[in-house]
N, C-alpha and C positions, 0 to 999 in steps of 0.2 A: 457620333462616329468614334470607333475605337482607335487605338494607337496603331501606327504602321509597323511594318516588319523591316528589319535590317538584314539584307542578304549579303553574305560574304562569298563572292563569286571568284573561284579560281580560274585563271586564264592560262593559255599556253606559255611555256618558258622558252620557246624558240620555234617549235613546229606547230603551225596553225591547225594541223590535223588533229591535235590533241584537245581541241576545244570540244566540250561535251554538248549534247543536244539540250540537256537541262540548263546549262549555263546560257546558251543562246536564247532559249525560251524566257529565262528569268530576266535577262538584260532587255529583251523586247517589251516585257510586261510591266516592269517597275516604273514609278513616276519620275525617277531621277537616278543617274549614275554618278558616283563619286570616284574620280580617277586620280591616281598619283601623277600621271603626266597625260593631260588631255590629248596631246598630239599622238602619242603612242596608242592610246585607247581608241581614238578616232580611226586610226588605221585598222584596228581589230574590228571595230563596228562596221566599217565600210566593207570589209572583206566578207562579213556574214550578213550584210544588208540589214543592219540594225539601225533604225532611226530613233534616237532618243536623246533627251537632254543630258548634257555633261556639265559637271562643275569640278574644279580642281580641289583635291584634298591631299596635301603632301606634308612632309615633315615640318617645313618652315611656316606653314599657315594653319596647321591643325588646331592650334590653340584658339584661334579666332573662329575657325569653322565648326568646331565641335558643338558649340552652343546653338549655332544656326541649324545644324543637321538634326540635333535632338529636338529642336522646335518643330521642324518639318515632320519628324517621326511622331511626335506627340499629337500633331494635327491630323494624323491618319495617313500620311504619304508612305508608300513603300519605296525603300531606297536600296540600291546595290552598291557595294564597295568593291572596287577592283584595284589591284596593284599593277605595276608596269608588266610584271610577268610572274606567274605562279599564284600561290595562295596568299590572300591578304591577311594582315595581322601577324605575320611571321617576319621578324626583322624589318618591319615597316610601321608607319604611324597608325595603322588601323587598330592596333592593340588598345590604344587609349580611347578610341571611339567606341569600341566594343564594351569596355569597362563602363563608360559613361552611359551607354544605352541600357546595359543591364541594371545599373543603379536607378534608372527611370522606369524599370519594369517593361522595357521594350523587348519583343521577341527577336531572337537571333537565329537565322537559318543559314548554316554554311552550305555552299554548293561545291562539292568536292571536285578535285582535278589535280593538275600537276603540282608537285612539290619537289624542288631541285634536290634537297638534301636526302629525301627518301630514294630518289633515283640513284644518287651517288652511293648511298649505303648499300642498296641491294645489288649494285653492280661491282662493289668492292671485293666481295669474297670474304670479308671479315664477319665476325659474329654479329648477327642481327637480332638475337634474342633480347639483348639489353644494350642500349646505346645512349650517348649523351650528345644532344645538339647544342653547340656553343655559338653558332652564328658568326658574326664578325667580331674579331678581337678588338679591344680598345686601342685607339691610336696613342693613348697616354702610356708612355714607356713603363712607368711604375705599376699602373693598374694592369697593364698587359702582362708584365713579368709576374706579378702576384697571382694573377689568374692561372697562368700556366703552371706555377709552382703548386697551386691547389690541385691541379689535375695530374701532377707527376705520378701519383700512385693509382690513378683511375684504371680500373680493370675493364670497364665498358668501352666499346668502340666509340671514338669521339669524332664529331663532324663539325667542320668549320666552313664558312664562306670566305672567299677572298677575291679581291679585284686584281687584275694582272699587274698593275704598277706596285702592288704591295707584296706580291707573292714571294720574292727573294727574301725579303726581311722576315716574313712569317716563317718560311722554311728554316732559316737560320735560327730563329728563336725556338722553333720546335726541336731542332737538332740539339741546341744547347740545353734544353730542358729534358728531353726524353732519350737522348743518346743516339749515336750514329746508326745503330742496328735496328731501331724500331721501324716497323714496316708502315708504309703510307701508300695511299692511292689518290691520285689527282684526277678527278673527273672534270674534263674541260668541255665547254660548249655543249652541255647536255641537251639532247633532242635536235641539235642543229647539224648543219652539213658536216662540220669538222669535229664532231663529237669523238672523244677518245678517253680511254681510261689508262693512265700511266701508273705502273706499279714499281715502286722503289723501296729501298731503305732510305732513311732520312739523309744519310751521307750521299747516297747516289742521287737523290732528288736535288740537293744543293749543288752538286757537281754538274748535273745535267743542265741546270738553268744558269750556270756561271756565264756562259757566252750566248745562250739562246735568246732570241727575241720572244718575249712572252705576250701572247694574245689570248683574248677570251676570258670569260668568267669561270671561276674555279669553285668546285666543291672539294674540300680536303677531307679525306677519311683516314683517320689515324687509328692504328690497332691499339687496343687497350693493353695494359701491363699484364704479362702472363701471371696467372695465379700460382702461388707457391704453396705446396702442401706444408702444413706446419710440422716442423721437426719435433722430436720428443722434447728437446730442450725448450722449445717455445710453448709447449702445452703446459698449462698450469698444473700444480700438484692435484688440485681438486678434479680437473678434467681427466688426468691420468688415473686417479683413484677410481673415479666413476667408470672409466673405460674398462678397468680390470674387474671391477665388481659386476659390470654388465656381461663380462665374459664368463662369469660363474665362479671366480675366485672368492674365497672368504676374505674378511677384512685383514687378517694377519698376513696372508699370502699377497694380497693386493698391495699392502704397505711395503712389503719386502721388495716387490717388483718396482714400485714407484721410487723407492730409495736407490735401487740400482740404476734406474733410468736417469735420475737426477744427480747421481753422485753424492748422495747425502746419507746420513745414518737414519735408522728407523725411528729413533727418538726425535730427530729433527723433523721428520715427516709427520710424526704424531703431533708435535707442537704446532706445526704449520696448519694442520687440519683443525686443531682446536681454535 
């Protein structure tokens, strides 16, 4: 008997109608389902009339469970990993299991479905061509501050997850790092009854939640830093020289133009180019 397959099965993040036919079929057919919270997963299984074995696999027991799970896969059993909501292995312990399975030569098959941060991104109205998913920020103050400082000049759209009881602190930290006028979208309760997209500057977001009771899970989408066109003074002498040569000027005329742009003499430009 060959090795089994580890299926990574995405489940709804709030609306059960987002469950896919393929996900239901997979959960019915595997030998065992690994669940972050067996009670929540049981509710899902009952809704879709799926009768299958469940074992818990969550952050605080993953270390002891991975070895057992790999053993089952090596024995030929097909297993499905699900998280409480959304796609497993993103901001949850499934990541380490996937790495361990790959190291054992076990086949991984993701079953696609809902991903909260993708819904937040496409509903934000910000640039979707390039983005950076940051997940949950560290609760360690120094690590958190350092990470935000690293992102200060990030031009891509940035996406974070946040729990309601930590939202005010996170918004304040973002404001202190990125400034009052940076635009933000707070996607709340995605796919659920009270789903909404709140659009603010960071200053407006902090003020909005000063007195308001915060409920629901949040996807925070932060606009990237606006790209600035390099000024003539920021372009290097070599770049300016090449620019004028590409425009058809001869070397003498190009050096004269570069000297004027940089406020330098032609001899200084000549030495710099050497």
